[in-house]
N, C-alpha and C positions, 0 to 999 in steps of 0.2 A: 506720570510713570517715570521713575528713576531708572535710567539705563547706564550701565558703567561704560568706560572708554573702550573704543575699539580694541585696543591692545589688551585690556583687562579681560574682555570677553573671549577673545583669541586664546590668550593664556591659559583661562579656566577651561578650555574646550579639551575634550578627549581626542586625541589624533590617531586615527586608525593607521595601521601599518599600510603603506601605499601598495603593497602586493595584495592585500585584501581588498582595497578600493578597485585596484586593476582587474581582479577577478570577477568583479561585478559586471565587467564589460567583456569578459571572456579572455582577457590577456593572462598570460602566464610568466613566470620568471624568466624563460627564454626571450619574452618580448621586450624586456625591460633592462635598462642599464640604472641600477638602483644608486641614488645620492643620499645615503643614510636611509632612515626608516619611513620618511615622510614624503618624499619625492623621488621621482624616477624619469629619466628619459625613455620615450617610446620608440621602438625600431620602425623604420619605415616599411619594412617588409610585411608588417600587418596588413597593408593596404592590398597586396596581392593575396594574402592568406584569407581576407574577408571580401574579396573582390566580388563575389557572387550575391552578397547581401544587398538588398534594397536600401537606399538611403532613407534616413529619417526626415522629418521636417525641419526646415532651416530659417531661423528667426533672428533678425537682426534688431538690436536694441539701439536706438539713436534718441535724440532729445530737442527741445527747443533751444534757442539761442542761449548759451550759459551765461550765468551771472555769478558774481561773488558769492551768492548766497547757496549755490551749488544745488543741482538737479538730483544727484544720486543714481546716475545711469548704471556705473558698475554694480552698486548696491542693488538696483533693480534687476540687473542681469542675474546676479547670484541668488537673489531672493525668488525670482521667476523660476529659476532651475530648481530650487530647493522645492519650490510649491509644486511644480510638475512631478517631482519625485516622490515627496512625503505626502503631500495632500491629495494628489491625483493618481499616485501609482503608476507613473509613467516612467520609462528609462530615459533619464534626462541628463545632459551633459552642458556644461558651458565652456566656451573658448574665448579666452580674454588675453590681452597684451602683458607682456613684462613691462613693469613700469621702469622709467628711467630714475636714476637717483638724483638727477638734477631737480625735479619737482619734489621728490621725496624729502630732500633737505631744504627745500625752499618753502612756499606757502601753500601749494595746492595739496601737499600730502601724498600718500600712496594711492595704490589703485586696486587694492585687494577687496574693494566693497567696504561695508561698515555695519555697526550694530550687530544684529543677529543674522546678518546676510554677508558672510565673508567667505574667503579662501584662506585656509590655514595650511601650515603656520604662517601668519601674516608677517612675522619678522623675516623669514626666509624669502617670501613672495616679494617683499618690498626692497630687499637689499640684493645680496648677490646672486641669490637662486642658484641656477648651475652654469653660471659664467658666460652665458651667452653674450651679453653686452660688452663685457671684457674682451672676448674673442674678436668680436666685431671691431672694437677700438684698436686692438693690435694689428689686426689684418689691414684696416684702412690706413692707419699710420704707417704700415709697412709700404703700402702702396705709395704713399706720399713720399717717403724717404726714397724709394726706387725712382720716383719722377725726378726729384731734386739730384740724385746721384747721377742720372742719365745726362741732366743739364751740365754738370761738373765734367764727366768724362768727355762727353762730345766736344767741350770747349778746349781740351787740351789734347786731343788725339785725332790723327788723321783718320780717313775712312779706312785706310788699310790696316791701321792699327786697331780700329775697332773690329774690323772683320776677323782679325787675327784671334781676337778673342770671343768670337761669336756673336758680336753685337752689330746691328745696323743702325746708321745714323738716322735720328727721327726729325732733327731740326726743328725743335719746338718752339714756338712762338710764345714768348713769355706773357704776353699781354692776353692770351687765350686760356691760361691754366685756370682750371674750374675745380679743383681738388684741394680743399681746406684739410686741416688736420682736425681730429675730434677728441673730445673728452666728455665723460658722462658726469659733468659738474656743471651747474649753472655758474657762468663766469663772464661777465659782460667785459672785463678787462682784455680778454682774448679775442674778442670779435675781430679786431684788426690788429696786426702785428707786422714786424719786418724781420726778415730772416735772411741768412746767407752770410752774415757776418763771421770773421774768424781771423786767427792770426798764425795759422798752420803754414809750414813751409814745406815744399817738395824735398826729396831726398837730395836733390842738387844744391838746395840751399835757396832756391829762386821761391818767390811769394806764391802762395796757392791761390788760385782763382776763386773768387768768391761771386755770389748772385745775389746781392742785396735785392730784394724784391717784397712788395706788400702782399700779405696773405691774411690768414686769420684761422680761427677754431670755430667749428660748429658743435653742438651737442651731438653725442655719439649716435643716438637715436634716429638723427637727420641723416646720417650716411646712407649713401646709396646702397651700400652693402646690407644695411638693415632692411631696405625696400626690397631688396632682392630675397632676401630670407624670407621675408612675408609673402612673397609673390611666387615663389619657386615651387615646383611640383616633384622634384627628384634631384638628386646629387648631380647627375649628368645635366640637367637643366641648369642647377646651380653653377656648375662649372662653366657652361656656356655663356650664361648671363654676366659672370663675373669678367670673362673674356671680352666681352663687349663693351664694357664701360668706358666711356670716352672721358679723359682727365683733360684733355688739351686739344689744340690743333697745331699742324706743322705751319711753317712759313709759306707753304704751298697751298694752304687751307684744307688739308686732309686730316681727318680725325685721327687723333693719338689714343690708343685704347691700352688697357692693362695687359691685354694679350701681347701687344707690340712692345710693351715695357718688359716684357718676360716675367712679369710678377704674378699673372692670373693664378697659375698652379700652386704657387706658396699661399696667396691669398685663400684659395679654396681649402687647402690642408688646414689652415688656422680656423677655418669655419666648418670642418667636417662634422663635429660633433653638435653645432649649433642647429644643424638641419632637423634634429630629432626634438619633437615638442616635449615639454615637461609635464607630467601629470601630477596634480595636487587634488584637494579635496575642498568641499565646502563644509561649513559647520556642521551641517546634517549629513554629510557622508557621500554627497553626489561627486562623481568625478569631475575634474576641472583640468582643462589643457591650458596651459600658459606658454605662448611662444610668439615670439617678435614683439617688438615695441615701437613702430614709428608713430611720431606724433601726427595728428591730424590737420593741424594748422601750417606745418611746414613739411609734410610728407602725406602718405595716403591714409594713415590713422586707423589701420586694422590689424588683427592678429593674423596668423598665417594660414594660407589655403591648406597646407599640409595638415596642420591640427583639425581644421573644419573637415576634411576628406576623411581622416581616421574617425573623428567623432561621429559623422553621418553614418558611417558602416556600423557603428556599435550602440546606437541610441535611437529612441523613438523621435526625441525632440533634441535638437541642438540650438542652443542660445548662445549667439555671439554678440559682440558690442562694436559699434564703430564710434570713433572719436567725436567728440563736441557735438555740434548741431546737425540736422540733416542736410544742411547746405554744404558742408564740408565732409565729415567721415562717411555719412550714409550715401552721398553721391558718389565718393571715391569707392565705397563698398560695391556697388552696383556697377559703375561704369569701368573701373579698372580690375577690383579684386574677381567679381563674378565674370567679367569677360575673359580673364585668364584662367579661371577655375572651371568655367562651364557649368557652375552650380547655379540652381534656380532657387531663390528665396521664397519662402512660404508666407511670410507675413512681416510686418514692422510693428515694433513696439515704440511709441513715442512718449519718451518721459516728460513730465511738467509738473511744476509745483505751483501752489497759490502764490507763494512768496515771490519766485522769479517771475511770475507773470505780472504781479503788481509792480515790480522794477520796470518790466517793459512798458508798463503803463503810465511810467513817469514818476515812480516812488522816489523817495529820497535816497541820496547816495549811501552806499553800503561800503564800509571799510572793515576788512577783516580783523576780528578781535574785538572790535567795539560793539557797544550795545546796539541791538536793533531798534529802529524807529517803531513806535507803535502802529505806524500804518501796515508794518508786516506782521504784527503780532495779534492785531484786532480786526474785526470783520471789516472790510472795506470794499463794498461790491463795485463802486464807481471806478475805483482804481484798478481793480481785477478786470473789469469789463474793458477798459482802456488797453489793457496789455494782451488781451485775447488774440488780436491780429496776429501776434507772432506765432502762437500755436496754430492759427489757420494757415499761415504761410507755410509752416513746416508740414502740416497734414497734407497740404497741396503739393509740396515737393515730392513727398513719399508715393503720393497717388499718381504722378506724372510717370512712375515706373511701372504702374499697373499691379501694385501689390497691396494686400489688404492692411489696413492700420487699425492699431488699437492703442488708444491712449491710456498711459499709465500715470494716474495722478498720485505722485509720491507724497503721501499724507504727512502732516506734521500736526502736534498736538494743539497748536494755536489756530489750526484751520477750523472753519465752521461749515456745516452741512450745506447751507446756502451757497458758500463759495464753491464747494464740491459740485452742487447741482448746476451752478452756472457754467462751469468748464464743461461738465459732461453734456449739457444742452447744446452749447457752442460747438463742441468738437463733432457731434452727430450732425449738425448742420453743414460742416466743412467736409463731410464724407467718411469720417472714421467709422469703422463697424461697431465700436464700443468704446467707452471711456470709464475707467474702473479706479476706484481709490484703492491703493495697496499700502500696507503697513508693515512691510517686510523688515524694515530697519529695526522696529522695535519686537515684532513678532516672529521674525523668520519666515519659513515656508508657509506656515498658517496664516501670516498677514497677507500673503500675496495669493491665496487659493482662489479668490475671486478672478484676479487677473489671469491666473493661469487657465482657468476655464473658458475666459473670453479669448485667449491666445489660440487654445486648442480649437475653439469655434471658427475662429478667423483663418486657421491653417486649412480648414476643409472648404474654404470659399474658393470658387474659380478665381484665378489671377491670370493677368495677359502681361507678363513680365517683359519690358523691353527696355533697351538702353536709351540714355538722352540724345545720344548723337552716334552717327556712323563714324568710324575712324578715318574713312577715306576723305571726309572733308578736310579744308586747309586747318593749319593751326589756329588761325585767327578766327575762322568760323567756328571752330569748336569751343574756343575761349569766350566768344559772343553767345553762344547757344547757353552755356553754363551761367554765365554773368546776368542773362535776361530771365532764363527760366528758373534758376535756383535762387538768384540774389534779388531779382526785381529791378535791375539796372536798366536805364534806358539806353546806355551805350558804353563803349569801351574806348579808352585813348591809351596809345602806346608811346612810350619814350623812345627816344631815336635809338638808344642801346637795345632795347627790345625788339623794335623793327629790324635791326642789324642781326640780331641773334636769330630771330624766326627765319629771315632769308637764308642763313648759313645752314640752319638745321634741315630746312627744306630742300636746300640743295644738296646736303649729304644723304638724304633718303630717310630722314627720321619723321617726316610730316604726318605718316599715318599712325602715329602712336597716340594713345589716350592722353588726356590731360589732367595733371594733378595740381590744382591751384593751391598756392601758398597764401593764405588769407587769415586776417584776423578771425577768431572764433567768438569774438564778443560782439559781433553784429552780423546780421544778414549782408550788410555793405562791406566796405573796406574801412569805414571809420567806425572804432569802437564807441563812440559817444552816441551813435545812431542807434537807438533801441526801437523795440516794436517791429513793425514791418515797414521800413522804408522803401520807397520808390523813387523812379525818376532822376537817380543820381548817375553819374559817370563813373565806371571803375578804372582806376588808373593801373596799367601794367608798366613797371619800371624796369624790369628784367625777366628774362627768359632762360631757363636752363634745361638741359637735355640729360635725363637719367636713362640712358639707352639700354643699359644692362637690365636695369629694373623694369623698363619698358613703358616709360611715360615722359611727356613733356611737362616742364616744372615752371610755370609762370609765377613771379612773385608780385603781390599785389600790394599797392602803397608801401608802408614802410615795415614789411615784415622783417624780423629778425631771425635768423638760424642758430642764434645762441641766446637763450635767456639770461637774464640777470638775476641776481638774489635781491630778496626785499630787504628792508631795514632790519627787521627782526624775523629771520628765517627759523624754519622749523627745527633747524639743528640746535638752537638754544637750550630746547628741551629735551633733547635725546642724550641719554647716558646709559651706563650699564652698571648694575649692582655687582660690584667686584666680589662679594661673598657668594652669590649664587649663580653669577653669570647672565642674569635675567636682563633683558633689555628694557629700558624705561622710556617713557615720553614719546613713543612712536605712534602718535595719533590716539 
C-alpha cells in the first residue's frame, strides 16, 4: 500500500475551525484565546468550571528501548485516540508534548505523529506553535543575564551602595553556578563557551570589570523553566516554583535563587501565557492538547499536568505519551508527574515493532537514510526471539507500578503473521493483558480499533498503583532503586563531584525530592551499545544537579549531553517553501 508523505497527508486534510473542536468538549469562545482558526490557548479557569465532573480514564503510551528504526510512539498515541473516538464512539483526547525545533531540523524529525495518525496542522505543531518555547528561552536567558549582572555590580559597589539601590549582596561563588543559557537549536559548538570578555570603560574612564568564566548553552527544552511549566498546577504555583529555582551557591554555601536575584517575577511575566495548553486536532477531528516539551533523556519527558487535568474532566479517555522507553519517560511519568499531580493512571500501552526487536536481538547496524538489511524486511524468527527480552524488561518495568499493560505491535507491511504471533505469545508470558497489532499509520483510527478495544478492557482491570520509591529515602538510595529496578544495574558508582553535590543538596534540605535521571535512551543501561536487556553492569553517576523549582534531583549518567549536535545531513537540507503558494515543503 502506497502512503503519501506525512506533510502531504496533513496538507490534504480538512482542518476544522478550532472553536468547533473545542465545542465537542463543551468549551466556548470565552474559554479560549484563539491563535488563528486552527489552534487556541485554553484558559485554566475551565478546571474550576468543570471541577465536579469525574475524571476519565488515564492512559500512558510508552515503548521498548528506541532504535534508529523508530517505534512510532506518538503515532500510536494519536492513532489510539482516533480509534477510541471514531471506531469505538468514546470521547477521547490526546495530550502530547510540543516538539523542540532542535530535533525537528535534525534527524529525528517532528513529533506530530505520522501517516494517517497525526495532529494537524502539522507545520504549526512542529514549528513555532503558540510561542511557548520562545517565551521560555527569553525568560531563561533573562535569568542568566540577571545572574551575570549581579556578579558585575557586586564587584564594583560596596554593601551600602548596593543597599541604596535596593539590592542585597549575594556573594556568589562562581564555581557553583548551575545556570547555562539556552537556545532551541541543536548546536554542539555552544556546549562549552567562555563569556565575560569586553572592552567597555566606566564613565570615569577606568576599565570595566569583566568575569571571564566558562559556561555553555543547553537546548531550550532542557531548561528548568520548561520542567516547571510541565509540572505546575496553577499560576500561583508556577510563580512559587520559579522563585525557588537555585542557580548557584554563595561563598558561604547558601543556595542562591531567582527570588534572591530579584528576577523571579519578571520571568513569570514572560511565561504567563505559556501556562495555558494549546488545543489542536487529530486528522479525524479528536481534540489534542499540546503543552510543554521537556526531553525524557535530559529532563522528565512528559507533557503538562495542567493539560492532563483539563482533558480528564472533558473526556472518557485521555491518552498521553511519555518520552522514549519505560525506563526513562514512563518511570518519570509515574514517580515525578503523577506524584505531583495526584492523578492515578488506568493503563500503560507499550509500543513495540518487529524491526526494533530484531535490532535488540543483534541485528545489523542501521543508519538513517540507508537501505535496510534484509534481516529487517524478511521473516527472521530467531533474530526476533533474541530481541524479545527487551520487550519483557519494559513490561516488567510497567508492572512494578501496579498498572495493567497492553502491548501495541506497531505493524509494518514487511512483518509476517508468525512474527506478530511470537511477540504476542511472549508478551502474555511476561504479564501483559494483551498484545495487539495496530496499523494506525496506514489506516488511521480504523487500523487501531483492536488496540482501542484492548485498552478499554485493560482500563477496567483492577490496579494497585504505587511509586517505585518513597521520597524520604536518601538521594543515593533513590538513585540505586531506579538503577536496579528499572535498568537492571548491579550497582552504582559516583564520581567525586557527584558525591560532593549530593552532600551539598542534602545539607540544603533538597534530599526529599524525587529523582529525574539523565540517561541515554538507546539502552536500558548507560551504554548505547548495550542492546536487549543487559544486566550486571555498574551505572556511573558523574554529576548531580538540583532542579529545586521544578522539584527533582537531576543525576547525569555517563556521558549525557544537555545540548544535542546536528547530524552530517540534517533534516533542514530538505525543508523549503513554495514562494508562490506559501506552502512548506519537505517537512517529513
